[in-house]
C-alpha positions in Angstrom: -3.8 -15.7 27.5 -3.8 -15.5 23.7 -0.9 -16.9 21.6 -0.8 -13.7 19.6 -2.4 -10.2 19.8 -2.6 -8.5 16.5 -2.8 -4.7 16.7 -4.5 -3.2 13.6 -7.2 -4.8 11.5 -6.2 -3.6 8.0 -5.0 -6.0 5.3 -1.8 -6.8 7.1 -3.3 -7.4 10.5 -6.4 -9.2 9.3 -4.2 -11.5 7.1 -1.9 -12.3 10.0 -4.8 -13.0 12.3 -6.5 -15.3 9.8 -3.3 -17.3 9.0 -2.5 -17.7 12.7 -6.1 -18.7 13.6 -6.3 -21.2 10.8 -3.0 -22.8 12.1 -4.7 -23.5 15.4 -3.3 -20.7 17.5 -5.4 -18.4 19.7 -5.6 -14.9 18.3 -6.9 -11.5 19.5 -7.4 -8.9 16.7 -7.6 -5.3 17.9 -8.7 -2.4 15.7 -10.3 1.0 16.0 -14.0 1.4 15.0 -15.0 3.1 11.8 -11.5 3.4 10.3 -11.2 3.6 6.5 -7.7 3.8 5.1 -7.3 6.4 2.2 -6.2 4.3 -0.7 -6.5 4.1 -4.5 -7.7 0.5 -4.1 -5.7 -1.2 -6.8 -5.0 -5.0 -6.4 -3.1 -7.1 -8.9 -4.2 -10.6 -10.1 -1.5 -12.2 -7.9 -3.2 -10.8 -4.8 -6.6 -12.0 -5.9 -5.2 -15.5 -6.4 -2.8 -15.7 -3.5 -5.4 -14.5 -0.9 -8.6 -15.9 -2.4 -10.4 -12.6 -2.9 -14.0 -13.1 -4.0 -15.6 -11.6 -7.1 -18.0 -9.4 -5.3 -15.3 -7.2 -3.8 -13.9 -6.2 -7.1 -15.8 -3.0 -8.0 -14.0 -2.2 -11.3 -11.6 -3.9 -13.7 -8.9 -1.7 -15.1 -7.8 -2.5 -18.7 -5.6 0.6 -19.3 -3.3 2.8 -17.4 -2.9 6.4 -18.6 0.2 8.4 -17.7 -0.1 12.1 -17.9 2.9 14.4 -18.1 3.2 18.0 -16.9 2.6 19.3 -20.4 -0.5 17.2 -20.7 1.0 14.5 -22.8 -0.9 11.2 -22.4 0.5 7.7 -22.8 -2.0 4.9 -22.6 -0.6 1.5 -21.5 -2.9 -1.4 -22.2 -3.1 -4.3 -19.8 -2.9 -7.2 -22.1 -4.6 -10.5 -21.2 -5.7 -9.4 -17.8 -6.9 -6.6 -15.6 -6.1 -4.8 -12.4 -8.9 -5.1 -9.8 -10.2 -2.1 -7.8 -11.6 -2.5 -4.3 -13.3 -0.1 -1.8 -11.3 -0.3 1.3 -14.4 0.2 3.5 -15.8 -3.2 2.3 -12.5 -4.9 1.5 -10.9 -4.4 5.0 -14.2 -5.4 6.7 -14.3 -8.6 4.7 -10.8 -9.5 5.7 -11.5 -8.8 9.4 -14.7 -10.9 9.2 -12.8 -13.8 7.5 -10.2 -13.7 10.3 -13.0 -13.9 12.9 -14.6 -16.8 11.0 -11.2 -18.6 11.1 -11.3 -18.3 14.9 -9.8 -14.9 15.9 -11.5 -12.9 18.6 -12.1 -9.3 17.6 -11.8 -6.3 20.0 -12.7 -2.7 19.2 -10.5 0.0 20.7 -7.5 2.2 20.4 -4.1 0.8 21.2 -2.2 2.6 24.0 0.8 0.5 25.1 2.3 -2.9 25.8 3.0 -3.7 29.5 4.9 -6.6 31.0 4.0 -7.3 34.6 5.5 -9.9 34.1 3.1 -11.3 31.5 2.7 -9.4 28.3 -0.5 -7.4 28.0 -1.8 -5.0 25.3 -3.6 -2.1 26.8 -6.3 -0.4 24.7 -9.0 2.3 25.3 -12.6 1.3 24.7 -14.3 4.0 22.7 -17.8 3.6 24.1 -16.9 3.3 27.8 -13.6 5.3 27.8 -12.1 2.6 30.0 -8.7 1.1 29.5 -8.8 -2.7 29.0 -6.1 -5.2 28.2 -5.4 -8.4 26.3 -2.9 -10.9 27.6 -0.8 -12.6 24.9 2.5 -14.3 24.3 3.4 -12.3 21.3 2.3 -9.1 19.5 2.1 -8.3 15.8 2.0 -4.5 15.3 0.0 -3.8 12.1 -1.3 -0.4 13.1 -0.2 1.7 10.1 2.5 4.1 9.0 2.6 6.0 12.3 2.5 2.8 14.2 2.5 3.3 18.0 3.7 -0.3 18.4 6.7 0.4 16.2 7.5 3.7 18.0 7.3 2.2 21.4 8.8 -1.2 20.8 11.1 -1.4 17.7 14.4 0.4 17.3 14.0 3.0 14.4 10.2 2.6 14.4 9.7 6.3 14.9 11.9 7.4 12.1 10.2 6.1 9.0 9.8 8.6 6.1 6.4 9.0 4.6 4.2 10.7 2.0 1.0 12.3 3.1 -1.7 11.0 0.8 -5.1 12.7 0.4 -8.0 11.6 -1.7 -11.7 12.3 -2.3 -14.2 9.6 -3.0 -16.7 11.0 -5.5 -19.7 9.8 -7.5 -18.5 8.6 -10.9 -19.7 11.0 -13.7 -22.9 10.1 -15.5 -21.2 10.7 -18.9 -17.7 9.5 -19.8 -16.0 12.6 -21.2 -12.3 12.4 -20.2 -13.1 9.8 -17.6 -13.1 6.1 -18.4 -14.5 3.5 -16.0 -11.9 0.9 -17.0 -8.8 3.2 -17.0 -6.6 4.5 -14.2 -5.1 8.0 -14.7 -1.7 8.7 -13.1 -0.8 12.4 -13.3 2.9 13.4 -13.0 2.7 17.2 -12.7 4.4 19.4 -10.1 1.3 21.5 -9.8 -0.6 18.4 -8.6 2.3 16.9 -6.6 5.8 18.4 -6.4 7.4 15.1 -5.5 4.9 12.2 -6.1 1.8 12.0 -8.3 -1.9 12.4 -8.6 -4.5 9.8 -9.6 -8.0 9.2 -10.8 -9.0 5.6 -10.1 -12.5 4.3 -11.0 -14.4 2.3 -8.4 -17.6 1.3 -10.2 -20.2 3.9 -9.3 -17.6 5.9 -7.4 -14.0 7.1 -8.1 -11.0 7.9 -6.0 -9.3 11.2 -6.9 -6.2 12.2 -5.0 -2.5 12.8 -4.7 0.4 12.6 -2.3 3.4 14.7 -1.2 6.2 14.9 1.3 6.5 18.7 1.0 5.4 20.4 4.2 2.8 23.1 3.6 1.8 21.9 0.2 -2.0 22.4 -0.2 -3.2 18.8 -0.8 -6.9 19.8 -0.9 -6.3 22.6 -3.5 -4.2 20.2 -5.6 -6.9 17.6 -5.5 -9.5 20.2 -6.5 -7.2 21.3 -9.4 -6.9 17.6 -10.4 -10.7 17.2 -10.4 -11.0 20.3 -12.5 -8.5 19.2 -15.2 -10.2 15.8 -15.2 -13.7 17.2 -15.7 -14.8 15.9 -12.3 -15.5 19.1 -10.3 -19.2 18.8 -10.5 -19.3 15.2 -9.2 -20.7 14.9 -5.7 -18.0 14.3 -3.0 -18.9 11.3 -0.8 -16.0 11.6 1.7 -12.5 13.1 2.1 -9.6 11.2 3.7 -5.9 11.6 4.4 -3.2 9.4 5.8 0.6 8.8 5.7 2.1 6.3 3.3 5.6 5.0 4.3 8.4 5.2 1.7 11.0 2.7 3.0 10.9 -0.6 4.8 12.4 -0.4 8.3 15.8 -1.9 8.8 14.3 -4.0 11.7 10.8 -5.4 12.2 11.0 -6.9 15.6 12.1 -6.0 19.1 14.1 -9.2 19.7 11.7 -10.2 22.4 8.0 -10.5 21.7 6.9 -8.0 19.0 7.1 -8.1 15.2 5.7 -5.6 12.7 3.7 -6.0 9.5 2.4 -3.9 6.7 2.6 -0.1 6.8 4.0 -0.3 10.3 7.1 -2.1 8.8 7.2 0.4 5.9 6.3 -2.0 3.2 4.7 0.2 0.5 6.3 0.1 -2.9 8.3 3.2 -3.8 7.4 5.2 -6.9 3.9 3.5 -7.2 2.8 3.8 -3.6 1.2 0.4 -3.9 0.5 -1.0 -0.5 -2.4 -3.6 -0.3 -0.5 -6.5 -1.8 2.7 -5.9 0.2 0.7 -5.3 3.4 -1.0 -8.7 3.0 2.3 -10.4 2.3 3.8 -8.6 5.3 0.9 -9.9 7.4 1.6 -13.5 6.2 5.3 -13.4 6.9 4.7 -11.9 10.3 2.3 -14.7 11.1 4.9 -17.2 9.9 7.6 -15.7 12.1 5.2 -15.6 15.1 4.2 -19.2 14.7 7.8 -20.3 14.3 8.8 -18.4 17.5 5.9 -19.9 19.5 6.8 -23.4 18.2 10.6 -23.2 18.9 10.8 -20.8 21.7 13.5 -18.9 19.8 12.9 -15.1 19.7 15.4 -14.9 16.8 12.7 -16.5 14.7 10.8 -13.2 14.7 13.5 -11.9 12.2 12.0 -14.4 9.7 9.3 -11.8 8.8 11.7 -9.3 7.3 14.0 -11.9 5.9 11.2 -13.7 4.0 9.7 -10.5 2.7 13.0 -8.9 1.5 14.2 -12.2 -0.1 11.3 -12.0 -2.5 10.7 -8.2 -2.9 14.0 -6.4 -2.1 15.1 -6.0 -5.8 11.7 -4.6 -6.9 11.7 -2.1 -4.1 15.3 -1.0 -4.9 14.4 -0.5 -8.6 11.2 1.4 -7.8 13.1 3.6 -5.3 15.7 4.4 -8.0 13.0 5.4 -10.4 11.3 7.7 -7.9 14.6 9.3 -7.0 15.5 9.8 -10.6 12.3 11.1 -12.1 10.1 12.7 -9.4 12.4 15.6 -8.6 11.3 18.1 -11.3 8.7 18.5 -14.1 11.4 18.2 -16.7 12.3 14.7 -15.3 8.6 13.8 -15.0 8.1 14.7 -18.7 10.9 12.3 -19.5 9.5 9.6 -17.4 6.1 9.7 -19.2 8.0 9.7 -22.5 9.9 6.6 -21.4 6.6 5.0 -20.6 5.7 5.2 -24.3 8.2 2.5 -25.0 6.7 -0.9 -25.6 9.4 -2.8 -23.7 8.9 -0.6 -20.7 5.2 -1.1 -20.8 5.4 -4.9 -21.1 8.0 -5.4 -18.4 6.4 -2.9 -16.0 3.1 -4.6 -16.1 4.6 -8.1 -16.0 6.4 -7.1 -12.9 3.3 -5.5 -11.4 1.0 -8.4 -12.2 3.4 -11.1 -11.0 5.3 -9.1 -8.3 8.7 -10.0 -9.6 11.1 -8.7 -12.2 10.7 -10.9 -15.3 14.1 -12.2 -16.5 12.9 -14.0 -19.6 13.9 -11.2 -22.0 17.4 -10.0 -21.0 17.8 -7.9 -24.2 14.6 -5.9 -23.3 16.2 -5.1 -19.9 19.3 -3.9 -21.6 17.3 -1.8 -24.1 15.3 -0.2 -21.2 18.5 0.5 -19.3 20.0 2.3 -22.3 16.9 4.3 -23.0 16.6 5.2 -19.3 20.2 6.5 -19.4 19.6 8.5 -22.5 16.7 10.3 -20.9 18.5 11.0 -17.6 21.5 12.4 -19.5 19.3 14.4 -21.8 20.6 12.7 -24.9 17.1 12.6 -26.2 14.4 15.3 -26.0 11.7 15.0 -23.3 9.0 14.4 -26.0 10.9 11.5 -27.5 8.9 8.3 -28.0 
């Protein structure tokens, strides 16, 4: 009988398992074999510091973000006095799982099927090699099994209704010559031909690169859009290493627990930042607060302590999520709006505050006049008081 069974071994699940094991609880970590999450791989300095990420996992250091408009206008935003780290999820996730095992978690390989209570709680899973159904007995379960979480669907009210973007990317060999590609620059492409309602990206990963896009529009050809993005970026001739697709949730669930013995974390709880689609940092924070809630529940015997996970997360990140959701709703709906968004990114105040918020994971309040100026400029663009090419 384990104290906690964690379903899903990505950044959220592995972080939860490690935290719980280090606190002295017995932990089972269940994950499928060979799973690699499609992801741009960007991690901010706060993640590197908060979660003690070693140097060897950072495959590239990004010093500039380039925003590209539908008309091809480019706005380069320098990252002053710092960098954004890039990781390969294949290696990054495995490191986090191994660290959880080193902390004392027991690792199980298999595909989650269901939770049964007869009367003790057991997590049933299918072993890939034998095809047999096995089970893990535990007092509590953390569901960290992704955007289409089966734990959420089966156990948490509203867990089957989360909206999501389908993301698709291709991992390619980085070009031998630079050309339009830079090994220390992330390109974010706001163009309806690449994505009618989200964006495309070219993210360096050392000797590799991630090129992809996302969309909620059913029937939109993600592979053709990615091919078009590679062509316009001068990357068509680069060898393709692998192709991957997966859903990215767009909104945190209103409830993360079942009021009994299950709490959600990471994509299963919907904690991906709107507008940017950033998920690794928020997944790991989600894993940490889920572990905190589970430990509290086990200590006190109060099932209401499971609500701590969502309360702790939203207390720190709710405002940022609301601001980013407003940006996405305002600017991602048409190419005319996307053109204005890239124009707005040319503003120095926007650049500074955006990256301060990204690097520190909070809205910086030290310069209230800058916030006022940005609000006025934003209103001017949305009401078309200035031309889209204004800078």
